[in-house]
Structures are given as C-alpha cells and as structure tokens.
N, C-alpha and C positions, 0 to 999 in steps of 0.2 A: 280368138285365141289368145291370152296377155303375153307379154313380152316375153317373160322368165318360166313360163309354160313353153310358149315356143324352144327360147332357148336349151332348156333341160332334155327336151323329145329328142333333137337335133345332137346333144355333147352325146347320153349317153350311148347312140348309134356309131359313135366312135372307138373304136377298139383299143383301146391303151390298160391295159392289165400291169402289173410290175413282175417280174420273173423271181420268185424268191430263191431258186437255185443261180442267182448271179447276183451274187453282192459285191461281184469287183468291178462292175461296170454303173455309170450314173448316165443316163439310164439303166435301167436292167434290163427294160424292152425297146428294141429301136421304137415297136407300134406307138409306145409314148411321147415319140418326136414328132408324127403326126396331130397329136390333139395339143402338142404346145404352138407349133407352129398355125393350126388352123385356128386358135384363141390368139396370137399375139398379129394374125391377119383381120381378126374382128376387132379388137382393140385399138388396131392403129386408122380401123375404117369407120370404129365412130366417135373417131376426135381424140383421143388418149396420146398425152405426149411421153420422148422419152421413152417407145416401145420398144424393148428387146427378147431375143429370146438366142440363151445359149446352145456350147455343145451337148452340154446337159440337161436340155429339156426346159428350162428353166425360163419361165416368162413373167415379164416386168411390164408393169407400165404406170402412168400417173395420171392421173385426176385434176385439173390447176382447182386451188382455191376458189369459194366465192368470194366476194366486195366485202373486205374486211377483214378475212380468217389470211391472207395470202400472207404471214409473217408468223404464225402460231406452228408448232411441233406438227409433224408431216401423220397421218395415221395410214397404218398398215391394212389392208385386210388381204387374206392368204389362204387358201385353199388349195387342196393338192390332187392335179391331172390324175393321176394310176387309179386305178380300180385293183381288188382284191383276186386273190389266184383261191379263196379258199371256195369259192363255187364256180361252176364253167361261169365265162364271162365273153366268151367270143359272138359276137352275130347277137347281141341285143335287140329285143323287138320290144319297145314298150308299146303299152294301148292305155285307152283312158277309163274305166269302167265306172258306170256309176251305180255305187254301192249303196242297196237298199235294203241291208241289214244283214241279219246270218254271217256264213263266212265269207271271205273275202278270196274269190278264186282267179286265180293268175290265168290259169293256162292247165290243159292237158296235155302229161308227158310222158310216151308211153302207156298210156291206160289209166295213169293215175292223174289224179287233180290235185292240182299245186292250189293247194286254200291256206288262209289266216282265218283261225274261228278268234269271238272275242274273248275265248276263255283263254287263249295266247294271247291276246294283245288287246287289254280291256277300251283301250282308247278307241276302238272301231264302232263302238256307240256312239264317240263323238260326231261321226261321218257320216253317218245317215245320209241319204239324199244326197249326198257333194261325190265330186269327181275324183278318184285317187287313180294314181298312176301306177302300174304294175310291169312287169315284164310280164314274157308267153309262157312261164313256168320253168324255161328251160334252159335260162341262164338267170343270172344277179342279175338287178334292175341300173346297179351305179350310181343309184343318188348319192353314193360314198363317195364321191364329193361331189358328182360332178350338178348335185344338186347348189351345194355351195359356191360353184364354177358358175352359174347358171343365176341363182341371186346375186350375187357379188356383179357380174357384167349384168345385170338388169340395172342394178343400182347406179353404175358407171351411167349406161345409156341415159341414165333418168336425170340425172345430175349436168351430164353434159348436153342434153337439150334443153333442160333450164338452171343455168347456173345461179340461179336469184337461191336455189336452194340452199341453206346454210350446209357451210360443210369445211374443213380443210383442206389441205393439199392430200391428196388419198395414194400411197402409193398400193400397186394392186399387185399381187405374187403367186404365179400357181407353180405349184412343183411339183417331180415326180418322185415314184420311190416310198411315199408314206407308210404304205402299206406293208414293207419290209423294214422297217424300222428306220430308211434314211431319211426319207423325209427332204426337211429346209436344211440338212449340215452344209449345203455348199453354197447358200445362199448369202450373198456377200454385202451385210448388213450395211458397211458404208457404205455402198452403190446404190442400197435399196432408202437411206438416208429418212428413215421413219423414228418418231421416237418411241413409239409402242405403237400397237396395233389387239388384231381381233383375228383366229383362225375362224374360218364359218364351217364345219367340220362336225358337229352335234347331230342329236338323236330329235325325240320328239320336240315338236313346238313349245319354246318356253323353259328348253331346261338350257340348263348355263354352268357350266366348268373352268372353275379355276386352280381345283386339284385334279392330278392324276395317278396314276400308279406311279412306284420307283420300281423299274424295268428292266429284266437283266435276259441274256440268251444264255444257255449252259449245254455244250453239245458233250455228249459224253463217250467217249471211242473205247471197246472192250478189245482187243488183242487173244484170241486165242492160241490154242498149242495142239495142233491137227496132227491128228497119226492114224493109220486104218484103223478101224473101229473093232477088226478082228483081234487087235492086240493094246488095246484102246486103255485097257485096266491101269489104273493109277497114275497113268502117263495125256491123257486126252485132258487140255480143259475147252470148252463146248464155250465160244463166245455167246451163242445165242441163250444158252443155258443164264450164264453170267449176266447175261443185259437182262434178260427177265427176273434174275435175283434183284439186280439194282433198281429197277424199274418197281418191284413190288415194297423193299425200304421205303422208299418215298413215302413219306405219310398220304396212305390212302383217302382221309378226308379233309387233305387240303386240295382238292383239285377243281377246277373253275365250275364241273358240273355240282357242286356239295356246297358252292360256298357263294356270297351277295355281298353286297354293300360294302363296305371296307375289311372284308376279308381278302385276302390275299389266297395266292396258290401256285401251286407245282401244273405244269398242263404239258404232257409230254404232245410233241405235234408230229416227230417223224423217226420211223423207223428204217433201218438197211444195211443188210450184210450177210454173211454166212457163219457158217460155223468157226469160219477160221475169225473173222470179223467181223463187229457189229458197231453202228453209230447211231446211234438215241439223241434227239434233237430235244431240250425242255424251253420253253418259256417260264421268269419266274417275275414274282408280281407283287407289292407291295405295296399300300401308301406311306406305311410309316418306317424308317429308311434304318431303324433298327434292326427289326423283323425284318427288313429285305434282307439285312448284310449277314442276319442268324440264317434266313433261306439257301444263301450262296453256300455258309458254310456248311450247313446239314448235306449237301451232296458233296462237297471236297470229304466229309466225314465217313461214308458210306463210299466213295471209292477207296480211301481207305482200310476199311473192314473189310471191304472185297479181296484188296492187295495183299494185307495178310493170311488169306485163307488159301488164295489161288496165288500169290506172288507178285513183289514189286514190279509195275508198269504193264498187270492185265488190265486195270481202268485209270482212264485219266477223264480229269473234267476241264474241258477251258469254258470261262469263263467271260461274256462278252456285255458292259452293259451298255444297253440304249438309249434310255433315256431317266430323268428324275423327274419327282414328284415337284410342277412348276410352282406350289405354293406360295414356296419361299422365297418367288418372285415379285409380290404382291403387298409385300409391308411399307413401301415408302410412295405407292400411287394405288392406294384402293378406289381411286374416281373410276378406275376402270372398271371394276365390279361394280360400284352405285351407278353409273352410267346407264351398265347393261340393262342392268334390275328395270330403272328406269323406262328405257327403251320399250321393252317389253311390255312393261303396264301401259306406255301412251298406244302400244296399237292393239290394247285392248286382253294382253295376255298376262296371266298369272305367274310369274317365273317361277323355277325351280333350281336350288342350287342344289349340284350333285357332284361327289369326288366321284368323277368319270371309272371306271372300270376299264383304262385303258391309256393310250397320249394320242396327243396331236401335236401336229409341229410344234403346237405354242410350248410345248417340253420343251423341245431344244431350242427355241427361241429365247424362250423365259431366262435359260438359264444362261444363253450365252449376251443376254443383256437387253433383249425388246421384250417388253412383260408382253403376252400374247394369252390373256384367256380366250375360251371356247364359248361360241353361238350355236344354236341347236340352229341346223337347217329344214326338220319337219319329218325328215326320212324314219322308218319302223325296218325291224327285222334286216340289219344291214350283214352283206356276209351270206345269203341265200339265196334262193330262189323267191325265197316270200316276201323279197326286198319290196316296198310299197311305199309313197310319198302323197299322202294330200294335197290336190291342187292348190288348194285353199292356204295350206302351210308355204308352201314354195311362197306365195303371190303376199304374205303375212311377213314373211321371212324380210324381205324385200324393204316393207314399210318400216320395222323393227329396225331396219339397217338402215334409212333413212334415217329414223329419231335418233339411232345413237351417233352417227356423224357429225348431227348436228350440235351434240354435246360438245364436241372438240372445235367448233367455229366459236369457241369463247377459250379464253384462258384457264389451263385447269390448276388444281394445286396439290400438291405432291404432300402426304403429310406418314406419320409414324404410325398411323393407328392400323390397329390387326385388321387385315382383308379378312376374318372369319367375322368379327365385329360388323362390319359393316355388310357382308351379307344375310346377316340375323336381320336386319333392321325389316 
C-alpha cells in the first residue's frame, strides 16, 4: 500500500465535520481539534520543523529547503481538515473497490444500492481495472479535503526522507471550517512566512483553478402578524406565506440545478420557522463582480417590494460576503499558473483550467496578499455519499506536487502579463 493511500484511509476515519449552525466559534466543532492534533503529531514525527497547533485548530509545519534553495521565498501548501455537513459524515468506513466497468457501487444502505454510473461521471471509464476508494455508502468519503491533506503529508514525508529532491522551504497549513466559509480567515500570514502558495482542494486529476465565484450569504427574516385564525381577515400576515412569495420572486432559472460554467446562481439552503416568523438562508454566487453585486441588490429589491405590500419591516435581508473571486490576485505572478500547468504535464496529466463553481481557502488567502491558486486532489462527487477517489489519482497528485515544488527551488520572475493569457498556452 502506498504511503498516500495509507494516510488517506486513516485520515478519513477521523471525524471532523464543521458545524454550519455554529459560526461564532473557531473551530465550529470540537471534533476538528482531534484531526488537528493528529496532524501536528504526524508532522513532528516525520521531522517537520516549527510544528504548531493553536486553539482554533490551525496546524502549521515547515519542511526545510533543499541545498541551494534556502534563501528563496517559502511556498505554502494548504488543505482544510474539516468535512462538510451536506451529507452524513460521522463514522466513515472507507474501502477499496477494484472497478471493472459499469456502475461503481459504494455499498447498500437500507436496501438501496449507492452507486455512481458512467453517465453521471464519464471519467469512470478511465479507471477500469483500477482501485478506487469509496465509503460504504452510508456517509461521504471525506476526500474533500482529506485527500489534499494526505497528498501534502505524503510529499512532506518524501522530501524529508530525501532532502536532495529540489524544493524551497515549504510552509504547510491545515485549517478548519473551510466548508462553512471560514477556512483560512485566522491564518496568521506573517507567522506563516510564505510568499505564495497553493491549496490542494480540487476535484478531478488535472483540474486547476485560479478563478472562483464571488460569494455571499443572505439571511432573509420574515416577521408575520399573528391573530386567531377565526378573526384573521384583514389582519393576519402569515410569515410562511410571505416567505414563499419571497422565494418565488427569486429568479427561478438562476438556481444551481439550472446553471453551469460561468453562470451564477441563487441557492436557498435553509428554511426555519412558523406562521409568526420564518428565516430563509441563501447563498449567492457569480464570477463577475458587477453581476454579483446586482444579484445581492435583487434580493434587497424583493424585500422592498414585499414590505410595500405587507408593511415596512416585514422582510429584512442581511448580506454577508464570504469570499471574492481570487483571479484578480494573479496579475503580478503568472508563474504560479505556468508552474502548476507544467507540473501536471510532467506527470503525464494534461491540465484543465476551470473557473471553479465554488471557493477555496485560496480565495481568502489570495485577497489577503498570499496568491494561492488551487490544485486538484483527484476526487469526485464531493459532499455526497457517492464520493470517491481513484488510488492512481492520489498517487499521481503527490508526483505533481513534487514537480511543482521543484519549480520554486529556482528564482521566480514576477511580471504583469495577464494570468488568463498564461493559462491559455
């Protein structure tokens, strides 16, 4: 069993989901501390320097540079240690399946076969005759993002075992709560000491992201007027009815299930309440900053329209921007893109530049001054009980990372050439 596979199988069995209902504490779930302590212990045991884990479950470690690269800028590699609450995530039981074509069966749960068909994931055909890691179908797998952690740790172990492999000083960072939009917000960049970096938090092998959505969360609160239904005529304002009207006024064709590529969306995620008061949560996404702003204004306009109908204060919308499109951070360092594309090709993987329909910790880091595009882990079906990752993708990603860090063992030249032009090569 390869080092990266052994690590991955072990890491996914450590429960560490973040809690979307607790945005006041970091980490949002005490379970994340367990994963953080495990990683800190492992980094120390393999010989990393300056290993630390803080009260917020941020784990840092340093891999010293190879000979001749000691004075070059440090490079950060970052993954997140939480898993999502979008699917059952406690008690993950991974297993390795030899895939021989047809549907990939993770397991049978309550009489239902949990499977992925080639129609759902056309890439499956590429893995015929290979080993694939799945959960047992009752939970997600956790490749998002414990595959990234396993790949970074396997690389670190390889470099520490053979320091002659060229690389600059590497700053490793494993952070909590990425799945609830917090992620690297409390990462101390001065303490980290890196000039630039990469997150390892993508999907299919070879995918590369330096552009993300702009993202906001909208909390819609509807306050009704309740009286006895027997004498409600002309008086009652039912919050459930108004909330339904609000949702119907949000553009129906601009939902995630009807959009793709560079099309943004409005996505209702939570509804709670009674006839007296209802809260709705939406996430708002768009790659284009101007359209993103217009989307937020649309929600405010819907609230204003309903307040004219039902009375001022009936509907309030509170907007919280979560992250920005990180593409604007790479104009001065297009080599971050060039190096990643070349590292894939050197491993025999033809890269695909994709404007990711989501965000990464790199979104925050890039806008905070640490340019940080995103490397794929090789996983599929994230946030799902059908999540899987081919063993070959885990292993190849470690090779890609080795190719990548070697490129930073020589001086980099910053320039003003547009990152998009570089990626198109």
